[in-house]
Steps between C-alpha positions, in 0.01 A plus 500: 500500500588848381532548127803723567688256723855402399750246634844664522768234485776524760792277403787711631595684180263793474417822681179357640428769757513792253302302239232414752459865607472613137243233414295597805514868404363399160196349673595133508473259791845352533584162649873433531600134495811282483288184466453356151188320622323842496555549129222279354236678706621855430278727286814673367876479544769766532860393445763756607867446429834663572855381443693269268278289276651170612468582871143620456393189308678270745325666792166476318556130430634426846181637655294266279324771297605399150248228418193648676555843348537349153184298546304799632614734223433242228158448654411870467586644839600869456872554570698818538883483488710791629862582405688164490156349548437613141820341375415171675199463276719443193687189390831620639752781534846584372587567863484127572480302175488166679205601722154458346226748566130420533459507121149638520610741227752363245814713469832589655577797725793700362773717655538865409809546282743788543346824383678839517376719783269227635616309805403143571301429706230746405410678822239773499191628324416417141198529277231246409338503160190284456470229236153350463248481781660350809267500802789640702518814289143549380409871486835594656638822352830422330784552485499437874809460713597207723802409713744233377795313652622221265774377270288247310191552290223324302573560133248594234515160332306357795139469390246663730141619460573855604717704734736796516832571337793682656824604337840457667747461214255244361122487524361235735174389660467691825153357565315219331177308490456160345172326578462490878869572560614862557828651611702819550878531477486824695415519870138622533551543874781754425323671210276744680160578357570315177590178687188530712286559190638185333431288805150646521445398139614147578234496772221653288565355156646160591364399838164669518412464133636146510692532174632146506559361154778248571831495323492503121 
């Protein structure tokens, strides 16, 4: 089995085709699956997500991915969440307070408040500033710029090992690493050379170097 193989989860709430192409361009072997039985055998998982938090989590649960993904991640399988796939990793979101997230990372996703001259959702390019040594950002020249489309964000009180910060009225985690779990709020597949470089780093520094420490 290839050390750079990933299982891209298709549960009806993510831009799977674009994500698959971007992962392949970054040198990964991509298997797309809507079958939760494939999760325990996967060398790595990629969880995309687009839409309302409740609808995304309901689709994820309806497809039977919740328990096997939790078990795999807690067992040390590398995981990459993208966009709402990042928000799903937390305990929950202000967008749907009665809908629990995966709770792999304790914390609550917040909504951007009204800020003069800044529209919500944030749509467009914004900068990434590294904090610590995330495998996703290692040796990446910063500030780099990535493409965002979102109204909700992971606040700084969420504890991570490393990541990147972005400012949009408030600072927030735009990328994060915590043990074997990694995520980006921005769309790497829409972020040009920077997005490709970040996916390549996931391949090199997480998959090929097997940096699997488990959640802490």
